[in-house]
N, CA, C and O atoms as a Tripos MOL2 file, in Angstrom:
@<TRIPOS>MOLECULE
protein
  244   243    61     0     0
PROTEIN
NO_CHARGES

@<TRIPOS>ATOM
      1 N           1.7220   -5.8160    2.3810 N.3       1 MET1
      2 CA          1.9330   -4.3900    1.7990 C.3       1 MET1
      3 C           3.4450   -4.1680    2.0710 C.2       1 MET1
      4 O           4.1580   -4.8060    2.8450 O.2       1 MET1
      5 N           3.8030   -3.0660    1.2210 N.am      2 THR2
      6 CA          5.0670   -2.4950    1.3080 C.3       2 THR2
      7 C           5.0300   -1.1050    0.5650 C.2       2 THR2
      8 O           4.0570   -0.7330   -0.0890 O.2       2 THR2
      9 N           6.2110   -0.3600    0.7340 N.am      3 TRP3
     10 CA          6.2120    1.0140    0.1150 C.3       3 TRP3
     11 C           7.2230    0.8860   -0.8810 C.2       3 TRP3
     12 O           8.3930    0.5300   -0.7330 O.2       3 TRP3
     13 N           6.4900    1.2950   -2.1370 N.am      4 SER4
     14 CA          7.4890    1.4350   -3.4510 C.3       4 SER4
     15 C           8.3220    0.3300   -3.6810 C.2       4 SER4
     16 O           9.5240    0.5840   -3.5970 O.2       4 SER4
     17 N           7.9760   -0.9780   -3.9840 N.am      5 PRO5
     18 CA          8.7700   -1.9320   -4.3200 C.3       5 PRO5
     19 C           9.4990   -1.5270   -5.6760 C.2       5 PRO5
     20 O           8.9400   -0.9110   -6.5830 O.2       5 PRO5
     21 N          10.7930   -1.9450   -5.6920 N.am      6 ASN6
     22 CA         11.3580   -1.6500   -6.8420 C.3       6 ASN6
     23 C          11.7500   -0.0770   -7.2870 C.2       6 ASN6
     24 O          12.4020    0.1950   -8.2960 O.2       6 ASN6
     25 N          11.2590    0.8310   -6.3980 N.am      7 GLY7
     26 CA         11.5790    2.3030   -6.6390 C.3       7 GLY7
     27 C          10.6920    2.7280   -7.7950 C.2       7 GLY7
     28 O           9.5430    2.2960   -7.8810 O.2       7 GLY7
     29 N          11.1900    3.5440   -8.6600 N.am      8 GLY8
     30 CA         10.5580    3.9850   -9.8300 C.3       8 GLY8
     31 C           9.7440    5.2210   -9.6140 C.2       8 GLY8
     32 O           9.8700    5.9100   -8.6020 O.2       8 GLY8
     33 N           8.9210    5.4850  -10.5660 N.am      9 PRO9
     34 CA          8.1890    6.7950  -10.4950 C.3       9 PRO9
     35 C           7.0760    6.7640   -9.5740 C.2       9 PRO9
     36 O           6.4590    7.8190   -9.4190 O.2       9 PRO9
     37 N           6.6770    5.6320   -8.8730 N.am     10 SER10
     38 CA          5.8140    5.8300   -7.8740 C.3      10 SER10
     39 C           6.2810    5.5190   -6.4630 C.2      10 SER10
     40 O           5.5770    5.0320   -5.5780 O.2      10 SER10
     41 N           7.4680    5.8380   -6.3750 N.am     11 GLU11
     42 CA          8.3310    6.1370   -5.0100 C.3      11 GLU11
     43 C           7.3920    6.7770   -4.0010 C.2      11 GLU11
     44 O           6.8300    7.8620   -4.1530 O.2      11 GLU11
     45 N           7.2950    5.9820   -2.9690 N.am     12 GLY12
     46 CA          6.7130    6.7330   -1.6550 C.3      12 GLY12
     47 C           5.1720    6.2090   -1.7290 C.2      12 GLY12
     48 O           4.3480    6.7030   -0.9600 O.2      12 GLY12
     49 N           4.8340    5.3170   -2.5550 N.am     13 VAL13
     50 CA          3.4300    4.8970   -2.7060 C.3      13 VAL13
     51 C           3.1790    3.4200   -2.0540 C.2      13 VAL13
     52 O           3.9770    2.4950   -2.2010 O.2      13 VAL13
     53 N           2.1500    3.3380   -1.4280 N.am     14 LEU14
     54 CA          1.6410    2.0660   -0.7680 C.3      14 LEU14
     55 C           1.4740    1.0420   -2.0080 C.2      14 LEU14
     56 O           0.9160    1.4540   -3.0240 O.2      14 LEU14
     57 N           1.9260   -0.2210   -1.9430 N.am     15 HIS15
     58 CA          1.7940   -1.3690   -2.9460 C.3      15 HIS15
     59 C           1.1240   -2.3810   -1.8360 C.2      15 HIS15
     60 O           1.3410   -2.4270   -0.6250 O.2      15 HIS15
     61 N           0.2880   -3.1340   -2.5960 N.am     16 LEU16
     62 CA         -0.3650   -4.4460   -2.0010 C.3      16 LEU16
     63 C          -0.3660   -5.6050   -2.8850 C.2      16 LEU16
     64 O          -0.3780   -5.4190   -4.1020 O.2      16 LEU16
     65 N          -0.3550   -6.6910   -2.4370 N.am     17 ARG17
     66 CA         -0.6820   -8.0020   -3.1150 C.3      17 ARG17
     67 C          -1.4200   -8.8430   -2.0090 C.2      17 ARG17
     68 O          -1.2150   -8.9030   -0.7970 O.2      17 ARG17
     69 N          -2.4300   -9.5340   -2.8830 N.am     18 LEU18
     70 CA         -3.1860  -10.6910   -1.8040 C.3      18 LEU18
     71 C          -2.6120  -11.8090   -1.4570 C.2      18 LEU18
     72 O          -3.0310  -12.2840   -0.4010 O.2      18 LEU18
     73 N          -1.7210  -12.4350   -2.0440 N.am     19 ARG19
     74 CA         -0.7310  -13.5770   -2.0030 C.3      19 ARG19
     75 C           0.6160  -13.4890   -2.1400 C.2      19 ARG19
     76 O           0.8500  -12.5930   -2.9520 O.2      19 ARG19
     77 N           1.6480  -14.0040   -1.7240 N.am     20 ALA20
     78 CA          2.8310  -13.9270   -1.7140 C.3      20 ALA20
     79 C           3.3980  -14.0920   -3.0530 C.2      20 ALA20
     80 O           4.4210  -13.4720   -3.3430 O.2      20 ALA20
     81 N           2.8640  -14.8240   -3.8480 N.am     21 PHE21
     82 CA          3.3400  -14.8910   -5.2790 C.3      21 PHE21
     83 C           2.8850  -13.9580   -6.4380 C.2      21 PHE21
     84 O           3.2650  -14.0310   -7.6060 O.2      21 PHE21
     85 N           2.0120  -13.0780   -5.9130 N.am     22 ASP22
     86 CA          1.3760  -12.1820   -6.7750 C.3      22 ASP22
     87 C           2.1370  -10.9290   -6.8200 C.2      22 ASP22
     88 O           2.7510  -10.5070   -5.8400 O.2      22 ASP22
     89 N           2.0970  -10.2710   -8.0730 N.am     23 PRO23
     90 CA          3.0530   -9.0050   -8.1830 C.3      23 PRO23
     91 C           2.5370   -7.8550   -7.2510 C.2      23 PRO23
     92 O           1.3410   -7.7970   -6.9640 O.2      23 PRO23
     93 N           3.4800   -6.9030   -6.7590 N.am     24 TRP24
     94 CA          2.9690   -5.7270   -6.1040 C.3      24 TRP24
     95 C           2.1650   -4.9730   -6.9880 C.2      24 TRP24
     96 O           2.4900   -4.9150   -8.1740 O.2      24 TRP24
     97 N           1.1400   -4.3770   -6.5640 N.am     25 ARG25
     98 CA          0.6150   -3.3800   -7.2950 C.3      25 ARG25
     99 C           0.0970   -2.3770   -6.4850 C.2      25 ARG25
    100 O          -0.1670   -2.6060   -5.3040 O.2      25 ARG25
    101 N          -0.1430   -0.8630   -7.1960 N.am     26 PRO26
    102 CA         -0.3560    0.1850   -6.1520 C.3      26 PRO26
    103 C          -1.8030    0.2070   -5.4980 C.2      26 PRO26
    104 O          -2.7770   -0.1810   -6.1420 O.2      26 PRO26
    105 N          -1.8830    0.5640   -4.5010 N.am     27 TYR27
    106 CA         -3.0510    0.4640   -3.4380 C.3      27 TYR27
    107 C          -4.2480    0.9420   -4.2110 C.2      27 TYR27
    108 O          -5.3710    0.6600   -3.7920 O.2      27 TYR27
    109 N          -4.0970    1.6110   -5.2550 N.am     28 THR28
    110 CA         -5.1850    2.2880   -5.7960 C.3      28 THR28
    111 C          -5.9780    1.4300   -6.7220 C.2      28 THR28
    112 O          -7.1190    1.6850   -7.1080 O.2      28 THR28
    113 N          -5.2230    0.3300   -7.0590 N.am     29 GLU29
    114 CA         -5.8390   -0.7380   -7.9240 C.3      29 GLU29
    115 C          -6.5750   -1.6760   -7.1380 C.2      29 GLU29
    116 O          -7.0230   -2.6840   -7.6850 O.2      29 GLU29
    117 N          -6.7950   -1.4160   -5.6390 N.am     30 PHE30
    118 CA         -7.6740   -2.2210   -4.9380 C.3      30 PHE30
    119 C          -8.7720   -1.3460   -4.1130 C.2      30 PHE30
    120 O          -8.6800   -1.0790   -2.9150 O.2      30 PHE30
    121 N          -9.8560   -0.9400   -5.0010 N.am     31 PRO31
    122 CA        -10.6730   -0.1180   -4.4690 C.3      31 PRO31
    123 C         -11.3360   -0.5060   -3.2260 C.2      31 PRO31
    124 O         -11.7630    0.3380   -2.4380 O.2      31 PRO31
    125 N         -11.4540   -2.0410   -2.9920 N.am     32 GLU32
    126 CA        -12.2150   -2.6230   -1.7980 C.3      32 GLU32
    127 C         -11.3440   -2.2520   -0.6100 C.2      32 GLU32
    128 O         -11.9290   -2.3570    0.4680 O.2      32 GLU32
    129 N          -9.9920   -1.8130   -0.5500 N.am     33 TYR33
    130 CA         -9.1910   -1.6340    0.5650 C.3      33 TYR33
    131 C          -8.9280   -0.1460    0.5050 C.2      33 TYR33
    132 O          -8.7680    0.4010    1.5960 O.2      33 TYR33
    133 N          -8.8540    0.6240   -0.6130 N.am     34 CYS34
    134 CA         -8.4510    1.7950   -0.6250 C.3      34 CYS34
    135 C          -9.2100    2.8370    0.0420 C.2      34 CYS34
    136 O         -10.4160    2.9540   -0.1760 O.2      34 CYS34
    137 N          -8.5670    3.6270    0.8660 N.am     35 LYS35
    138 CA         -9.1300    4.6020    1.6790 C.3      35 LYS35
    139 C          -8.6230    6.1110    1.1830 C.2      35 LYS35
    140 O          -7.4750    6.2540    0.7620 O.2      35 LYS35
    141 N          -9.4680    7.1180    1.2520 N.am     36 PRO36
    142 CA         -9.0390    8.4210    0.9980 C.3      36 PRO36
    143 C          -7.7660    9.0650    1.7340 C.2      36 PRO36
    144 O          -7.7580    9.1690    2.9610 O.2      36 PRO36
    145 N          -6.8930    9.4130    1.0910 N.am     37 ASP37
    146 CA         -5.7810    9.9590    1.7090 C.3      37 ASP37
    147 C          -5.7580   11.1240    2.6310 C.2      37 ASP37
    148 O          -6.5810   12.0160    2.4250 O.2      37 ASP37
    149 N          -4.9530   11.2300    3.5870 N.am     38 PHE38
    150 CA         -5.1460   12.4050    4.3720 C.3      38 PHE38
    151 C          -4.1220   13.4670    3.8090 C.2      38 PHE38
    152 O          -3.1290   13.2390    3.1180 O.2      38 PHE38
    153 N          -4.5830   14.6530    4.2530 N.am     39 PRO39
    154 CA         -3.4770   15.7500    3.7310 C.3      39 PRO39
    155 C          -2.3830   15.6130    4.1380 C.2      39 PRO39
    156 O          -2.2140   15.0160    5.2020 O.2      39 PRO39
    157 N          -1.3290   16.1160    3.4270 N.am     40 ALA40
    158 CA          0.1180   16.2420    4.0100 C.3      40 ALA40
    159 C           0.7270   14.8430    4.5240 C.2      40 ALA40
    160 O           1.5860   14.7920    5.4050 O.2      40 ALA40
    161 N           0.1520   13.6340    3.8330 N.am     41 THR41
    162 CA          0.7290   12.3200    4.1470 C.3      41 THR41
    163 C           1.2050   11.6360    2.8040 C.2      41 THR41
    164 O           0.8720   12.0650    1.6990 O.2      41 THR41
    165 N           1.9680   10.5940    2.9860 N.am     42 SER42
    166 CA          2.2220    9.8090    1.6930 C.3      42 SER42
    167 C           1.0950    9.2000    1.1820 C.2      42 SER42
    168 O           0.1850    8.8530    1.9340 O.2      42 SER42
    169 N           1.0430    8.9960   -0.2480 N.am     43 PRO43
    170 CA         -0.0870    8.4890   -0.8330 C.3      43 PRO43
    171 C          -0.2680    6.8690   -0.2180 C.2      43 PRO43
    172 O           0.6670    6.0750   -0.3210 O.2      43 PRO43
    173 N          -1.2650    6.5740    0.2760 N.am     44 GLY44
    174 CA         -1.7020    5.2760    0.7210 C.3      44 GLY44
    175 C          -1.7630    5.3610    2.2680 C.2      44 GLY44
    176 O          -2.4990    4.5570    2.8400 O.2      44 GLY44
    177 N          -1.1410    6.1540    2.9140 N.am     45 TYR45
    178 CA         -1.0200    6.2680    4.5120 C.3      45 TYR45
    179 C          -2.3390    5.7890    5.3380 C.2      45 TYR45
    180 O          -2.3460    5.0300    6.3070 O.2      45 TYR45
    181 N          -3.3940    6.3850    4.7500 N.am     46 ALA46
    182 CA         -4.6750    6.0400    5.1890 C.3      46 ALA46
    183 C          -5.0480    4.6320    5.1490 C.2      46 ALA46
    184 O          -5.6310    4.0160    6.0410 O.2      46 ALA46
    185 N          -4.6540    4.1910    4.0310 N.am     47 THR47
    186 CA         -5.0200    2.7700    3.6860 C.3      47 THR47
    187 C          -4.1140    1.6330    4.4830 C.2      47 THR47
    188 O          -4.4470    0.5450    4.9550 O.2      47 THR47
    189 N          -2.9430    2.2590    4.4490 N.am     48 PHE48
    190 CA         -1.7730    1.4730    5.3620 C.3      48 PHE48
    191 C          -2.2790    1.4010    6.7110 C.2      48 PHE48
    192 O          -2.3710    0.2650    7.1760 O.2      48 PHE48
    193 N          -2.6290    2.3730    7.4410 N.am     49 VAL49
    194 CA         -3.0740    2.4890    8.7630 C.3      49 VAL49
    195 C          -4.2520    1.3620    8.8980 C.2      49 VAL49
    196 O          -4.1120    0.3920    9.6430 O.2      49 VAL49
    197 N          -5.4330    1.5770    8.1040 N.am     50 THR50
    198 CA         -6.2910    0.9060    8.2110 C.3      50 THR50
    199 C          -6.1940   -0.7550    8.1010 C.2      50 THR50
    200 O          -6.8290   -1.5420    8.8040 O.2      50 THR50
    201 N          -5.3000   -1.0770    7.1070 N.am     51 LEU51
    202 CA         -4.9050   -2.4860    7.0670 C.3      51 LEU51
    203 C          -4.2690   -3.0030    8.0250 C.2      51 LEU51
    204 O          -4.5500   -4.1400    8.4040 O.2      51 LEU51
    205 N          -3.1780   -2.1910    8.6650 N.am     52 ILE52
    206 CA         -2.2430   -2.6410    9.8800 C.3      52 ILE52
    207 C          -3.4710   -2.9430   10.8620 C.2      52 ILE52
    208 O          -3.3680   -4.0210   11.4480 O.2      52 ILE52
    209 N          -4.6630   -2.1580   11.1610 N.am     53 ARG53
    210 CA         -5.4420   -2.5050   12.3080 C.3      53 ARG53
    211 C          -6.2640   -3.5050   11.8070 C.2      53 ARG53
    212 O          -6.9370   -4.0840   12.6600 O.2      53 ARG53
    213 N          -6.3960   -3.8790   10.6160 N.am     54 ASN54
    214 CA         -7.0290   -5.2360   10.2920 C.3      54 ASN54
    215 C          -6.1120   -6.5210   10.0130 C.2      54 ASN54
    216 O          -6.4380   -7.5050    9.3490 O.2      54 ASN54
    217 N          -4.8400   -6.2850   10.6950 N.am     55 GLN55
    218 CA         -4.0180   -7.5420   10.7410 C.3      55 GLN55
    219 C          -3.3040   -7.8550    9.5950 C.2      55 GLN55
    220 O          -2.7180   -8.9330    9.5010 O.2      55 GLN55
    221 N          -3.2890   -6.8630    8.5450 N.am     56 TRP56
    222 CA         -2.2440   -6.9910    7.3490 C.3      56 TRP56
    223 C          -0.7670   -7.2180    7.7320 C.2      56 TRP56
    224 O          -0.4010   -6.8400    8.8450 O.2      56 TRP56
    225 N          -0.0310   -7.7140    7.0270 N.am     57 GLN57
    226 CA          1.4470   -7.5540    7.4510 C.3      57 GLN57
    227 C           2.0360   -6.6870    6.4900 C.2      57 GLN57
    228 O           1.7650   -6.6730    5.2900 O.2      57 GLN57
    229 N           2.9380   -5.8940    7.1400 N.am     58 TYR58
    230 CA          4.0110   -4.9840    6.3680 C.3      58 TYR58
    231 C           5.3120   -5.8160    5.8500 C.2      58 TYR58
    232 O           5.9180   -6.5990    6.5820 O.2      58 TYR58
    233 N           5.6210   -5.5850    4.6760 N.am     59 VAL59
    234 CA          6.9410   -6.3120    4.1510 C.3      59 VAL59
    235 C           7.9710   -5.3440    3.7810 C.2      59 VAL59
    236 O           7.7230   -4.4610    2.9600 O.2      59 VAL59
    237 N           9.1550   -5.4640    4.3610 N.am     60 LYS60
    238 CA         10.1420   -4.2730    4.0490 C.3      60 LYS60
    239 C          10.5740   -4.7220    2.5880 C.2      60 LYS60
    240 O          10.7900   -5.8520    2.1510 O.2      60 LYS60
    241 N          10.6310   -3.4920    1.9790 N.am     61 PRO61
    242 CA         11.0240   -3.6260    0.5580 C.3      61 PRO61
    243 C          12.4770   -3.9730    0.4840 C.2      61 PRO61
    244 O          13.0190   -4.1330   -0.6100 O.2      61 PRO61
@<TRIPOS>BOND
     1     1     2 1
     2     2     3 1
     3     3     4 2
     4     3     5 am
     5     5     6 1
     6     6     7 1
     7     7     8 2
     8     7     9 am
     9     9    10 1
    10    10    11 1
    11    11    12 2
    12    11    13 am
    13    13    14 1
    14    14    15 1
    15    15    16 2
    16    15    17 am
    17    17    18 1
    18    18    19 1
    19    19    20 2
    20    19    21 am
    21    21    22 1
    22    22    23 1
    23    23    24 2
    24    23    25 am
    25    25    26 1
    26    26    27 1
    27    27    28 2
    28    27    29 am
    29    29    30 1
    30    30    31 1
    31    31    32 2
    32    31    33 am
    33    33    34 1
    34    34    35 1
    35    35    36 2
    36    35    37 am
    37    37    38 1
    38    38    39 1
    39    39    40 2
    40    39    41 am
    41    41    42 1
    42    42    43 1
    43    43    44 2
    44    43    45 am
    45    45    46 1
    46    46    47 1
    47    47    48 2
    48    47    49 am
    49    49    50 1
    50    50    51 1
    51    51    52 2
    52    51    53 am
    53    53    54 1
    54    54    55 1
    55    55    56 2
    56    55    57 am
    57    57    58 1
    58    58    59 1
    59    59    60 2
    60    59    61 am
    61    61    62 1
    62    62    63 1
    63    63    64 2
    64    63    65 am
    65    65    66 1
    66    66    67 1
    67    67    68 2
    68    67    69 am
    69    69    70 1
    70    70    71 1
    71    71    72 2
    72    71    73 am
    73    73    74 1
    74    74    75 1
    75    75    76 2
    76    75    77 am
    77    77    78 1
    78    78    79 1
    79    79    80 2
    80    79    81 am
    81    81    82 1
    82    82    83 1
    83    83    84 2
    84    83    85 am
    85    85    86 1
    86    86    87 1
    87    87    88 2
    88    87    89 am
    89    89    90 1
    90    90    91 1
    91    91    92 2
    92    91    93 am
    93    93    94 1
    94    94    95 1
    95    95    96 2
    96    95    97 am
    97    97    98 1
    98    98    99 1
    99    99   100 2
   100    99   101 am
   101   101   102 1
   102   102   103 1
   103   103   104 2
   104   103   105 am
   105   105   106 1
   106   106   107 1
   107   107   108 2
   108   107   109 am
   109   109   110 1
   110   110   111 1
   111   111   112 2
   112   111   113 am
   113   113   114 1
   114   114   115 1
   115   115   116 2
   116   115   117 am
   117   117   118 1
   118   118   119 1
   119   119   120 2
   120   119   121 am
   121   121   122 1
   122   122   123 1
   123   123   124 2
   124   123   125 am
   125   125   126 1
   126   126   127 1
   127   127   128 2
   128   127   129 am
   129   129   130 1
   130   130   131 1
   131   131   132 2
   132   131   133 am
   133   133   134 1
   134   134   135 1
   135   135   136 2
   136   135   137 am
   137   137   138 1
   138   138   139 1
   139   139   140 2
   140   139   141 am
   141   141   142 1
   142   142   143 1
   143   143   144 2
   144   143   145 am
   145   145   146 1
   146   146   147 1
   147   147   148 2
   148   147   149 am
   149   149   150 1
   150   150   151 1
   151   151   152 2
   152   151   153 am
   153   153   154 1
   154   154   155 1
   155   155   156 2
   156   155   157 am
   157   157   158 1
   158   158   159 1
   159   159   160 2
   160   159   161 am
   161   161   162 1
   162   162   163 1
   163   163   164 2
   164   163   165 am
   165   165   166 1
   166   166   167 1
   167   167   168 2
   168   167   169 am
   169   169   170 1
   170   170   171 1
   171   171   172 2
   172   171   173 am
   173   173   174 1
   174   174   175 1
   175   175   176 2
   176   175   177 am
   177   177   178 1
   178   178   179 1
   179   179   180 2
   180   179   181 am
   181   181   182 1
   182   182   183 1
   183   183   184 2
   184   183   185 am
   185   185   186 1
   186   186   187 1
   187   187   188 2
   188   187   189 am
   189   189   190 1
   190   190   191 1
   191   191   192 2
   192   191   193 am
   193   193   194 1
   194   194   195 1
   195   195   196 2
   196   195   197 am
   197   197   198 1
   198   198   199 1
   199   199   200 2
   200   199   201 am
   201   201   202 1
   202   202   203 1
   203   203   204 2
   204   203   205 am
   205   205   206 1
   206   206   207 1
   207   207   208 2
   208   207   209 am
   209   209   210 1
   210   210   211 1
   211   211   212 2
   212   211   213 am
   213   213   214 1
   214   214   215 1
   215   215   216 2
   216   215   217 am
   217   217   218 1
   218   218   219 1
   219   219   220 2
   220   219   221 am
   221   221   222 1
   222   222   223 1
   223   223   224 2
   224   223   225 am
   225   225   226 1
   226   226   227 1
   227   227   228 2
   228   227   229 am
   229   229   230 1
   230   230   231 1
   231   231   232 2
   232   231   233 am
   233   233   234 1
   234   234   235 1
   235   235   236 2
   236   235   237 am
   237   237   238 1
   238   238   239 1
   239   239   240 2
   240   239   241 am
   241   241   242 1
   242   242   243 1
   243   243   244 2
@<TRIPOS>SUBSTRUCTURE
     1 MET1         2 RESIDUE 1 A MET
     2 THR2         6 RESIDUE 1 A THR
     3 TRP3        10 RESIDUE 1 A TRP
     4 SER4        14 RESIDUE 1 A SER
     5 PRO5        18 RESIDUE 1 A PRO
     6 ASN6        22 RESIDUE 1 A ASN
     7 GLY7        26 RESIDUE 1 A GLY
     8 GLY8        30 RESIDUE 1 A GLY
     9 PRO9        34 RESIDUE 1 A PRO
    10 SER10       38 RESIDUE 1 A SER
    11 GLU11       42 RESIDUE 1 A GLU
    12 GLY12       46 RESIDUE 1 A GLY
    13 VAL13       50 RESIDUE 1 A VAL
    14 LEU14       54 RESIDUE 1 A LEU
    15 HIS15       58 RESIDUE 1 A HIS
    16 LEU16       62 RESIDUE 1 A LEU
    17 ARG17       66 RESIDUE 1 A ARG
    18 LEU18       70 RESIDUE 1 A LEU
    19 ARG19       74 RESIDUE 1 A ARG
    20 ALA20       78 RESIDUE 1 A ALA
    21 PHE21       82 RESIDUE 1 A PHE
    22 ASP22       86 RESIDUE 1 A ASP
    23 PRO23       90 RESIDUE 1 A PRO
    24 TRP24       94 RESIDUE 1 A TRP
    25 ARG25       98 RESIDUE 1 A ARG
    26 PRO26      102 RESIDUE 1 A PRO
    27 TYR27      106 RESIDUE 1 A TYR
    28 THR28      110 RESIDUE 1 A THR
    29 GLU29      114 RESIDUE 1 A GLU
    30 PHE30      118 RESIDUE 1 A PHE
    31 PRO31      122 RESIDUE 1 A PRO
    32 GLU32      126 RESIDUE 1 A GLU
    33 TYR33      130 RESIDUE 1 A TYR
    34 CYS34      134 RESIDUE 1 A CYS
    35 LYS35      138 RESIDUE 1 A LYS
    36 PRO36      142 RESIDUE 1 A PRO
    37 ASP37      146 RESIDUE 1 A ASP
    38 PHE38      150 RESIDUE 1 A PHE
    39 PRO39      154 RESIDUE 1 A PRO
    40 ALA40      158 RESIDUE 1 A ALA
    41 THR41      162 RESIDUE 1 A THR
    42 SER42      166 RESIDUE 1 A SER
    43 PRO43      170 RESIDUE 1 A PRO
    44 GLY44      174 RESIDUE 1 A GLY
    45 TYR45      178 RESIDUE 1 A TYR
    46 ALA46      182 RESIDUE 1 A ALA
    47 THR47      186 RESIDUE 1 A THR
    48 PHE48      190 RESIDUE 1 A PHE
    49 VAL49      194 RESIDUE 1 A VAL
    50 THR50      198 RESIDUE 1 A THR
    51 LEU51      202 RESIDUE 1 A LEU
    52 ILE52      206 RESIDUE 1 A ILE
    53 ARG53      210 RESIDUE 1 A ARG
    54 ASN54      214 RESIDUE 1 A ASN
    55 GLN55      218 RESIDUE 1 A GLN
    56 TRP56      222 RESIDUE 1 A TRP
    57 GLN57      226 RESIDUE 1 A GLN
    58 TYR58      230 RESIDUE 1 A TYR
    59 VAL59      234 RESIDUE 1 A VAL
    60 LYS60      238 RESIDUE 1 A LYS
    61 PRO61      242 RESIDUE 1 A PRO
């Protein structure tokens, strides 16, 4: 997972991919992992916290 690969209009949004060779996609395209956002946080932060707790790896953009 990473935040906003390649910048653009979705800047500040969590992106996921299931394999290293997959393209980055917004977290909302993964309903099986997507958690409701907390008020006043970046889109995807609740999902990010959940996935970190489940041993997902953060990749710097």
